[in-house]
N, CA, C and O atoms as a MOPAC input file, in Angstrom:
PM7 MOZYME 1SCF
protein

 N    175.37300 1    34.28600 1   175.10400 1
 C    174.93200 1    34.28700 1   173.73500 1
 C    175.40400 1    32.99500 1   173.06200 1
 O    176.54600 1    32.57000 1   173.24300 1
 N    174.52600 1    32.38900 1   172.29700 1
 C    174.86000 1    31.19400 1   171.53000 1
 C    174.80000 1    31.51300 1   170.05100 1
 O    173.99800 1    32.33800 1   169.61500 1
 N    175.63800 1    30.86500 1   169.29500 1
 C    175.54600 1    30.97000 1   167.84000 1
 C    175.15500 1    29.61000 1   167.28600 1
 O    175.72600 1    28.58500 1   167.65800 1
 N    174.17900 1    29.61700 1   166.39500 1
 C    173.65600 1    28.39100 1   165.79600 1
 C    173.88200 1    28.44000 1   164.28800 1
 O    173.93200 1    29.51600 1   163.69300 1
 N    174.01600 1    27.29500 1   163.69100 1
 C    174.09000 1    27.16300 1   162.23500 1
 C    172.97300 1    26.24200 1   161.79300 1
 O    172.55000 1    25.36000 1   162.54200 1
 N    172.50200 1    26.44400 1   160.59100 1
 C    171.51100 1    25.53600 1   160.02900 1
 C    171.96900 1    25.13100 1   158.64000 1
 O    172.73600 1    25.84700 1   157.99600 1
 N    171.50700 1    24.00500 1   158.19300 1
 C    171.95200 1    23.43800 1   156.93600 1
 C    170.77400 1    23.11700 1   156.03200 1
 O    169.61600 1    23.15000 1   156.44800 1
 N    171.10000 1    22.80800 1   154.78800 1
 C    170.07800 1    22.29400 1   153.88800 1
 C    169.96500 1    20.78300 1   154.11800 1
 O    170.70600 1    20.21600 1   154.92100 1
 N    169.06300 1    20.15700 1   153.42900 1
 C    168.85000 1    18.72600 1   153.62700 1
 C    169.92500 1    17.86800 1   152.97700 1
 O    169.91000 1    16.64600 1   153.12800 1
 N    170.87100 1    18.49400 1   152.24700 1
 C    171.94900 1    17.71200 1   151.63400 1
 C    173.33800 1    18.15000 1   152.09100 1
 O    174.32800 1    17.60900 1   151.59900 1
 N    173.44900 1    19.09500 1   153.00100 1
 C    174.75300 1    19.59300 1   153.43300 1
 C    175.58300 1    18.57800 1   154.20000 1
 O    176.78800 1    18.77300 1   154.35700 1
 N    174.98000 1    17.50900 1   154.68000 1
 C    175.73900 1    16.51700 1   155.43500 1
 C    176.80800 1    15.83300 1   154.58700 1
 O    177.68300 1    15.15500 1   155.12600 1
 N    176.74800 1    16.00200 1   153.29500 1
 C    177.73600 1    15.39700 1   152.39600 1
 C    179.02100 1    16.22400 1   152.30000 1
 O    180.03000 1    15.74200 1   151.78400 1
 N    178.99000 1    17.44300 1   152.78500 1
 C    180.12800 1    18.34500 1   152.64700 1
 C    180.93100 1    18.41900 1   153.94100 1
 O    180.37800 1    18.22100 1   155.02300 1
 N    182.22400 1    18.70100 1   153.84300 1
 C    183.05200 1    18.82200 1   155.04700 1
 C    182.57300 1    19.92700 1   155.99600 1
 O    182.79800 1    19.84100 1   157.20400 1
 N    181.92600 1    20.94800 1   155.47000 1
 C    181.47900 1    22.06100 1   156.31400 1
 C    180.53300 1    21.59200 1   157.41500 1
 O    180.45500 1    22.21500 1   158.47400 1
 N    179.82600 1    20.51600 1   157.17300 1
 C    178.89900 1    19.97800 1   158.17300 1
 C    179.63900 1    19.63800 1   159.46000 1
 O    179.20200 1    20.02300 1   160.54500 1
 N    180.73100 1    18.93800 1   159.35400 1
 C    181.52100 1    18.56600 1   160.54000 1
 C    182.28400 1    19.76000 1   161.10200 1
 O    182.41400 1    19.89800 1   162.31800 1
 N    182.78500 1    20.61600 1   160.22800 1
 C    183.52900 1    21.79500 1   160.66900 1
 C    182.64600 1    22.74800 1   161.47000 1
 O    183.12800 1    23.42800 1   162.37600 1
 N    181.37800 1    22.80100 1   161.14500 1
 C    180.46200 1    23.70500 1   161.84800 1
 C    180.35900 1    23.36100 1   163.32500 1
 O    180.05900 1    24.23200 1   164.14100 1
 N    180.59900 1    22.11600 1   163.67700 1
 C    180.54500 1    21.72800 1   165.08500 1
 C    181.60200 1    22.45600 1   165.90600 1
 O    181.42200 1    22.67000 1   167.10500 1
 N    182.69700 1    22.83500 1   165.26700 1
 C    183.74800 1    23.57700 1   165.96200 1
 C    183.48500 1    25.08200 1   165.94500 1
 O    183.99800 1    25.80700 1   166.79600 1
 N    182.70100 1    25.55000 1   164.99700 1
 C    182.48100 1    26.98300 1   164.84800 1
 C    181.24700 1    27.50300 1   165.57100 1
 O    181.19700 1    28.67500 1   165.94200 1
 N    180.26200 1    26.65400 1   165.77200 1
 C    178.99400 1    27.09300 1   166.33900 1
 C    178.67800 1    26.32300 1   167.61700 1
 O    179.16500 1    25.21300 1   167.82700 1
 N    177.85600 1    26.93200 1   168.46000 1
 C    177.45400 1    26.26300 1   169.69200 1
 C    176.54300 1    25.07900 1   169.40400 1
 O    176.64700 1    24.03200 1   170.04300 1
 N    175.65700 1    25.25300 1   168.44500 1
 C    174.74100 1    24.17500 1   168.05200 1
 C    174.46200 1    24.27100 1   166.57100 1
 O    174.60200 1    25.33200 1   165.96400 1
 N    174.06600 1    23.14900 1   165.99800 1
 C    173.64600 1    23.16000 1   164.60300 1
 C    172.23600 1    22.58900 1   164.50200 1
 O    171.85900 1    21.69800 1   165.26500 1
 N    171.47600 1    23.10300 1   163.56900 1
 C    170.14400 1    22.58700 1   163.27100 1
 C    170.29900 1    21.67200 1   162.06400 1
 O    170.81600 1    22.07700 1   161.02300 1
 N    169.84400 1    20.43200 1   162.22100 1
 C    170.01300 1    19.43300 1   161.17100 1
 C    168.64000 1    19.03200 1   160.63000 1
 O    167.88900 1    18.33200 1   161.30900 1
 N    168.30300 1    19.47400 1   159.40300 1
 C    167.03800 1    19.04500 1   158.81800 1
 C    167.11700 1    17.57200 1   158.41600 1
 O    168.07500 1    17.14200 1   157.77400 1
 N    166.11000 1    16.81700 1   158.80000 1
 C    166.06100 1    15.38300 1   158.51300 1
 C    164.91200 1    15.09700 1   157.56100 1
 O    163.74800 1    15.19200 1   157.95300 1
 N    165.22000 1    14.74600 1   156.31200 1
 C    164.13300 1    14.43000 1   155.38500 1
 C    163.42900 1    13.14300 1   155.80500 1
 O    164.05100 1    12.23600 1   156.35800 1
 N    162.14300 1    13.07300 1   155.53900 1
 C    161.37700 1    11.88400 1   155.90600 1
 C    161.61900 1    10.72700 1   154.93900 1
 O    161.28500 1     9.58100 1   155.24200 1
 N    162.19000 1    11.02300 1   153.79300 1
 C    162.54900 1    10.00200 1   152.80800 1
 C    163.70500 1    10.55200 1   151.97900 1
 O    163.94700 1    11.75900 1   151.99700 1
 N    164.42200 1     9.70100 1   151.25600 1
 C    165.52700 1    10.18200 1   150.42400 1
 C    165.06300 1    11.18900 1   149.37800 1
 O    163.96700 1    11.08300 1   148.82800 1
 N    165.92300 1    12.16400 1   149.12000 1
 C    165.63800 1    13.20000 1   148.14200 1
 C    166.68800 1    13.11900 1   147.04100 1
 O    167.87300 1    12.93100 1   147.31500 1
 N    166.25000 1    13.26200 1   145.80800 1
 C    167.13300 1    13.19900 1   144.64200 1
 C    167.97900 1    11.93000 1   144.67400 1
 O    167.43500 1    10.82900 1   144.59400 1
 N    169.30500 1    12.06400 1   144.78900 1
 C    170.15900 1    10.88300 1   144.73400 1
 C    170.58600 1    10.38300 1   146.11600 1
 O    171.50900 1     9.57500 1   146.22000 1
 N    169.93400 1    10.84900 1   147.16500 1
 C    170.22300 1    10.33200 1   148.50200 1
 C    169.74700 1     8.88300 1   148.60400 1
 O    168.81200 1     8.46800 1   147.92000 1
 N    170.40900 1     8.13700 1   149.46400 1
 C    169.96400 1     6.77400 1   149.73000 1
 C    169.30000 1     6.73700 1   151.10800 1
 O    169.50000 1     7.63300 1   151.92800 1
 N    168.52300 1     5.70800 1   151.34500 1
 C    167.90700 1     5.55100 1   152.65900 1
 C    168.98800 1     5.38400 1   153.72700 1
 O    168.82500 1     5.83800 1   154.85900 1
 N    170.08100 1     4.73700 1   153.36300 1
 C    171.19500 1     4.55600 1   154.29800 1
 C    171.76500 1     5.91000 1   154.73500 1
 O    172.07900 1     6.09800 1   155.91000 1
 N    171.89700 1     6.84500 1   153.80200 1
 C    172.38000 1     8.19100 1   154.14600 1
 C    171.41500 1     8.89400 1   155.09700 1
 O    171.83400 1     9.51900 1   156.07000 1
 N    170.14000 1     8.78700 1   154.81100 1
 C    169.13100 1     9.41400 1   155.65800 1
 C    169.17800 1     8.81500 1   157.06500 1
 O    169.12400 1     9.54500 1   158.05500 1
 N    169.27700 1     7.50900 1   157.15200 1
 C    169.33900 1     6.84200 1   158.45400 1
 C    170.58700 1     7.25500 1   159.22900 1
 O    170.51500 1     7.48400 1   160.43600 1
 N    171.72400 1     7.35200 1   158.55300 1
 C    172.96900 1     7.76500 1   159.19700 1
 C    172.86300 1     9.20600 1   159.69100 1
 O    173.29000 1     9.52000 1   160.80300 1
 N    172.29400 1    10.07600 1   158.86700 1
 C    172.12400 1    11.47700 1   159.25500 1
 C    171.23500 1    11.58000 1   160.49500 1
 O    171.52900 1    12.34800 1   161.41100 1
 N    170.15800 1    10.81100 1   160.52200 1
 C    169.27300 1    10.82600 1   161.68900 1
 C    170.00800 1    10.37700 1   162.94600 1
 O    169.86500 1    10.99100 1   164.00400 1
 N    170.78400 1     9.31900 1   162.83600 1
 C    171.54100 1     8.82600 1   163.99000 1
 C    172.51600 1     9.88500 1   164.49300 1
 O    172.62200 1    10.11100 1   165.69900 1
 N    173.22900 1    10.53200 1   163.57300 1
 C    174.17300 1    11.57700 1   163.96500 1
 C    173.45900 1    12.76100 1   164.60900 1
 O    173.91200 1    13.29400 1   165.62200 1
 N    172.34500 1    13.16500 1   164.01700 1
 C    171.61800 1    14.32000 1   164.53500 1
 C    171.10300 1    14.06800 1   165.95200 1
 O    171.19200 1    14.94900 1   166.80800 1
 N    170.57100 1    12.88800 1   166.20300 1
 C    170.06600 1    12.59100 1   167.54200 1
 C    171.19600 1    12.41000 1   168.54900 1
 O    171.01600 1    12.68900 1   169.73500 1
 N    172.36000 1    11.94800 1   168.09400 1
 C    173.52900 1    11.90100 1   168.97500 1
 C    173.97800 1    13.31400 1   169.33800 1
 O    174.31700 1    13.58600 1   170.49000 1
 N    173.98100 1    14.20300 1   168.36200 1
 C    174.34300 1    15.59800 1   168.63600 1
 C    173.35800 1    16.24000 1   169.60100 1
 O    173.74900 1    17.02000 1   170.46900 1
 N    172.09400 1    15.91200 1   169.44800 1
 C    171.08600 1    16.44100 1   170.36100 1
 C    171.37000 1    15.96400 1   171.78900 1
 O    171.20500 1    16.72000 1   172.74600 1
 N    171.78900 1    14.73200 1   171.92200 1
 C    172.06500 1    14.16000 1   173.23400 1
 C    173.18800 1    14.86500 1   173.97600 1
 O    173.20700 1    14.88900 1   175.20700 1
 N    174.12100 1    15.43700 1   173.23100 1
 C    175.22500 1    16.16100 1   173.87300 1
 C    175.05200 1    17.67700 1   173.74800 1
 O    175.99400 1    18.44500 1   173.94400 1
 N    173.82500 1    18.08500 1   173.41900 1
 C    173.45300 1    19.49600 1   173.30400 1
 C    174.29600 1    20.26600 1   172.28400 1
 O    174.61700 1    21.43800 1   172.48200 1
 N    174.64800 1    19.58300 1   171.18900 1
 C    175.41100 1    20.21900 1   170.11700 1
 C    174.58600 1    20.34400 1   168.82800 1
 O    175.02600 1    20.95900 1   167.85700 1
 N    173.40600 1    19.76200 1   168.83300 1
 C    172.58200 1    19.79700 1   167.63900 1
 C    171.10300 1    19.75700 1   167.95000 1
 O    170.68200 1    19.38000 1   169.04300 1
 N    170.32300 1    20.16100 1   166.95200 1
 C    168.87000 1    20.13100 1   167.06700 1
 C    168.31700 1    19.50000 1   165.80000 1
 O    168.31600 1    20.14500 1   164.75100 1
 N    167.84900 1    18.26200 1   165.86400 1
 C    167.23700 1    17.64600 1   164.68300 1
 C    165.90700 1    18.34000 1   164.35200 1
 O    165.17500 1    18.76800 1   165.24400 1
 N    165.62000 1    18.43700 1   163.07300 1
 C    164.35100 1    19.01500 1   162.62900 1
 C    163.79400 1    18.13100 1   161.51700 1
 O    164.34900 1    18.06700 1   160.42100 1
 N    162.69900 1    17.45900 1   161.81600 1
 C    162.05900 1    16.57800 1   160.82500 1
 C    161.51000 1    17.41500 1   159.67900 1
 O    160.68600 1    18.30500 1   159.89100 1
 N    161.96300 1    17.13200 1   158.47900 1
 C    161.57900 1    17.87700 1   157.28300 1
 C    160.57000 1    17.04800 1   156.50600 1
 O    160.92900 1    16.04300 1   155.89300 1
 N    159.30100 1    17.46500 1   156.52900 1
 C    158.24200 1    16.73300 1   155.83900 1
 C    158.30500 1    16.98400 1   154.35200 1
 O    158.28000 1    18.13200 1   153.90600 1
 N    158.38500 1    15.92200 1   153.58900 1
 C    158.47100 1    16.03500 1   152.13500 1
 C    157.16200 1    15.60300 1   151.52300 1
 O    157.01600 1    15.62000 1   150.30100 1

């Protein structure tokens, strides 16, 4: 049995995002196609890089979020 966590499109700013890696087998990371509200493009790009790295080690599942 695996346990997964999923987040909102802005949860990467909170410590719980990193802590979830220790609590769950995998996390689902929604990736916005463009910045939302006060997000910057740099934040979106960093989140995408992290999500795809997590996917590479089977700890995450990126999900493209169409806005």
